[in-house]
N, C-alpha and C positions, 0 to 999 in steps of 0.2 A: 279385741285384744288378741294378740298372738305372742307366743314365746318363740324366739328365734335363737338357735345356738350358733355362734360363730366359731369356726374350727380352723386351726393352723397346725397340720400334721407334718412332723419331720420324721426322719428315718427311725429315730428312737425317743421321739417326744411328741407330746400332744397339749397344745394350748387351746384354751377355750374360754368363751364369755357367753353367758345366757342373758338375753335381754327381753324385756317386755315391749312389745311393739304395737302401736307406733310412738308410744311415750318415750322410748329409748332408755328406759330405766335399766340399769344393770343389776340382775338378780344375783349373780354370782360369777365368778371367775377363777381360773386356776390353771395348773400345768401338771402334766405327767411326765416325769423324766426317766431316763434310763430303761425304756421299754425293751424287753428282750433280756433282762437281768433279774437275778433273785433279789437284788436290792433297789428295786425301783422305787422312786419317790413320787408320791401322789400328794398334791397340795391343792385345797380348795378353800375359798372364802365362804364362811358362814356367819352371817350377822356381822360382817366387817372384820372378822377375826379369821386367820389363817389356821386351817386344821391340816395337819401334815402326817402322813403315814409312810412308812418304808416296809415294802413287801414285795414278793415275786409277781412281776407282770410280764409274761413272756412274749405277748404279741399285742397287737393294736385292738384286736377284737376284745380280748380280756380288758384292756385299758378303758375301752369305751363303756363296756358292761359295768365296770367298777365306778365310772364317772356317773352313769346313769342311776346306779344303785344309790349312790351318795346323794344325788338330787332329791330322791324320795326319802331317803333315810333322815336327811337334815330338813325335810319339809320345805324345801325350796320350790318343789312342784308337788302337788297332790298325786298326780298320775303322769306318767310319761306321754299320754296321749295329748297333753297340753302343749307339748313341743310340736309345732306344726311345721316348721322349717329349719334346715341346717345348711348354712353357708360355709363353704370349703374354700380356703385359700389355695388357689391354684397358680403355681409360679409362671408356667410359660404356656401361652395361647398361640404362638407362633403367628401366622397370618390367618389362621383358621378362625380364631376367636377374637374378636375385636371388642366385645362387651361380655358382661356376665350372662350365663345361661342356665336354665332350668336343666337338670341332668336326665338324660335318658340313655338307652343302650348305644344309640348312634353317637351322642357326645361322648360317652366313655370311649368308644372306639377311636374316634378322632383324637381325643385328648392323649390316648395311649401312643398313637402314631407320633406324637411329639416328643417321646421320651429321650430321643437322641439329643434334643436340644437342651434339656435339663435333666440329665441322668440321676442326679441326686435328689432333686426336689419333686418332679412330676410323679415319679412311682410312689413316693411317700405320701403325696396328696391323694392318690388313688387308693392307697392302702387305707387312708383315714375315711375316705368316702365309703369303702365297702364295709369298714367295721360299723360304721353308723347305720348304713342301710340294712345291715343284718340285725342290729339292735333296736332299730326304729323303723320297722316296715312301713308303717303308715304316714311317715314324715316325708315332706317333699324336700329335695336337695337342689342346690344351686352351686356352681363353680364361679368364683370370682377371681379373674386373672390379673396377676401382677403387670403383665405386659399390655393390658387392654387400653389403659389410659393414653399410652404412647403411640397408639394406632393411627392417631391423627397427625404425626409427623409428616412433613413433606418429603418427597423422594431425596431432595438434595441433603436432607439430615439423615435419612437412614440408609441410603446406599453407601457401599464401600467402593473404593477406586480399585476393584479387583476385575479380571475378565467377567463379563456379563452372565456367562454360562453358570458360574458358581451361585449366582443369585437365582437364575431360572431353574437350575436343576436341584440345588441343595438349600435354597432359601438363606444363603448367607448375607445377613444385613444386620443393621442395628435394631434391636427390639426394645431395650430399655427395661428397667424393673422398678420395684418400689412404687409401682403406679397407683396402688391404692392409697398409700401414704401421700404422694404428691397431689392426688385428686382431692383428699380430705383437707389438706392444709391450705392449698389454693382456695378452695371453696369457702373455708372458715376465715382465710385472711380477707377475702372480699366482704364477708359478713361483718367482721369486726371493724373494717375500713367504712362500712356503710355504703359501698359501691355494689353495682350490678357487675358480676364477674366478667360479663361480655365487654365491659369498658375498662378492664385492668390488664396490666402487664406485671406478671409476678415471677421471681425466681425463687424456686424452693429448693432448700438445702437439706436434704435427708442424710444427716451425718451421724453414722454409728459404726459398729464394727464392719459393716458393709456400708458404703455410702455412694450416693447418687445425687446429681443436681439436674433441675429440670427448668426449661423455659416454658412458662404457661402464659400464652397470648389469648386473651379472650376466653379463658376457661379450657383452652385446648393445649395439649403438649405439642410444642413445635420442635423441641430438641431436648436430649437428655444424655447424661454422661456415660451411663452404662451402655453396653453395646450388644453384640451378638451374644455375650454371656455377661454375668455380673462381675467378671473380672476387669472390665474396661472402665476407663474413667479416672477419678481422682484415686490417690493411694488410700488404702484401708488398713484395718487392723493387721490382717495378714495377707491381703492381696496387694499386688504391685501397682495396680491401675495401668494406665497407658505407658508403654514403653515401646522403644524402636523393636519392631518385629524381628529384625535381623538378629537381635541379641539372642532369641530362642535358638535358632539354628547354630549360632556362634557357640553357645554354651554347650549345646548337645554334642557338637563335634569335638570341643576341647576336653569334655568331662565323660563322655560316653553316656550320658543320661539318656533314658528312653523317654518317648512322649509323655507316658504316665508320670515319670519322675520329674520331668521339667514342669509338667502341669501342677504337680504337688509343691514344687518350689515357688511358682508364681501365686498359687491360690493360698498356701498354708505356711510358708516360711518367709514371706516378703512383707511389704507394707511397713507399718509401725515397728512390728517384731523384727523384721529383717534389718531395718536401718538403725534402730536403737539397740538391739541386742538384749533389751530389757523386758519388754512385754508388748503384747498387742492390744493391752487395755489403756485407753487413753487416760485414765485416771493415773496410772503408774507413770505415763509419760509426763503428765502434768506436774506430778510430784518432783520428777527429775528436772524438768525445766526450771522449777521454781528454786531448785537446789543447785542450779548451774551446771548440772551434768551436760557435758558437751554433746554426747549422743542424743540425749533427750531434747536438747535445743535444736540440733540439726533436724531431728524428726519432725518437731513442731514447725520449723521454718519451712521445711519441704511440704508439709501438709498444708499449711496456710497458703503457700505459693501455688500449689495445685488447685486449691479452692478458688482463689482470686482470679486465676487464668480462665477457669471455666465461667464463673460468674460475669467476668468482664466481657468474655466473648458472647455470652447470652444477652447481656445489656446491649451489645452492638447489634446483635441479630434482631432484636425486638425493637430497636431505635429508642431505647430507654426502658425504665422499669418503674412502677409505682411502688413496689415493695420487694424486700428480700425477706424470707422466712427461713428460720433455723428450727429443725426439728430432729428427731432421732436422738439416741443416747448422748452422743457428743453435742449435737446441736441444741439439745435441751439443757445440758448440765455443765459443759465445759465452757466456763466463763472466759477463760484466757483465749482459747481458740476463736470465740465470737469476737473478743475485743480485738485481737490481732488481724482477724480478716476485715473487719469493718475499719479499722484504722488504716489499713492498706487501701481501701476503697474511697477513702475520704477526698483525696487530692483530685482523682479523676472523676468521681461521680457524686461528690458532695454528700457523702454518708457521714452523719454525725450522730453518735450514740451517747447516752448518758452512762458513762463509765461506772459510776457508783451504783446505779440501778442495775446494770448489767452484772456487776460483781455479786450481787445479792440475789440474782434471779435463776431459778433452776426449776424446771419441770412444771411451769404454770404460765398461762397466757399473759403476755406483757408486751407493750410497745416500748421497745429499747431505744428508738431513735428520738432525738430532741426535735422540738417544732421547727427549727431552722434546717433540718436534714432535707436534702432534695429527694431522697428515697427513704420511705419508711422501712424500719427493720423491726420484725416481729419475732418473738419466741412463741411458737405454737406447738404444744404437744401433739404428736399424731395420734390418731385413733382408727387404725385400720380395721379392727374388730367391728366398729361401729358402722363403717362404710360396707363391710361385708354384710351385716344384719340389714342395713338399709336396702341393699339391692336384693338380698333374699327376700325380705318382706314385700318389696315391689313386685318381684316376679311371681311369688306364690299367690299373691292377692290378684294378680292379672290373669 
């Protein structure tokens, strides 16, 4: 038996889950928010109850030290030596890392070389790794990459129609993200369908504040909606998703915006927030839709339109689909979005869901489609932390 901690470090946050492996029992979970501030928030589950503290946590090293102290203090572990592995979410592996890897100095150097591809995420992941390495010197560490699952995409899916030199010199291509989530739910979908994943064609819809859709053929990603960065694809909470690229230069010339300012508009002021003027939170948009607010209705209709365009394209690319999976915050909880998407797919692909079951299903595994549906529709909560723990356990045992 081994205790494995799954870690997702952001620039000012740290999410974690501690597993007993290989039984996959969750021993505790929690989050540390507002790292770098005097009023940081540390939340940890103890015996199923959340214990919350507000205190100064000025860096990730201090955050990790407090977390590890809490594990012993609350008797979740008797000794920190029981933690044999730490799996770290690493957002961008570029073309260097196509699978999870045990961390050493060479891996750290190569991972750092990819910072330009994910300037907000990769450095934060490295900060988290260094903090755990300092506090758990005898623990083995593994990087689990968001992009790795999509490394199986064929060239026609990942190449852009730009001069070839930009790929050759700067590796400008589609990478895709949320790979750990897409891998988990596609594997889980095959399980609950009672099929060998090699014999399945599954479209996985990870819909949250960030959203991506993936075509999974025989257990392998063959196309995904996010691209060179997580800005591409369907519209999201504050991200615009796919737009005519000429809009960027047009608006910069018209407004005098700098590249950074334009990037901020597309990443933080667009999507649901930009269209609705209400909120980036899908729950607020849903409330507005039900109340008949025209901007909320337009936002919802645009969102559904973008999702079905991608799902329909992937259905055609794979020559059909056995299942469509909804996951992520919106996919798991927004009953209206699921209903609208599925009803729009009914005529072309024979998708038929149980609307009454859909209306009361949130955050739990359930088959939403009716027996006569030509494509099964599943709500499957994602579990990226478990996938990270599995890969970490596999690599440290090996």
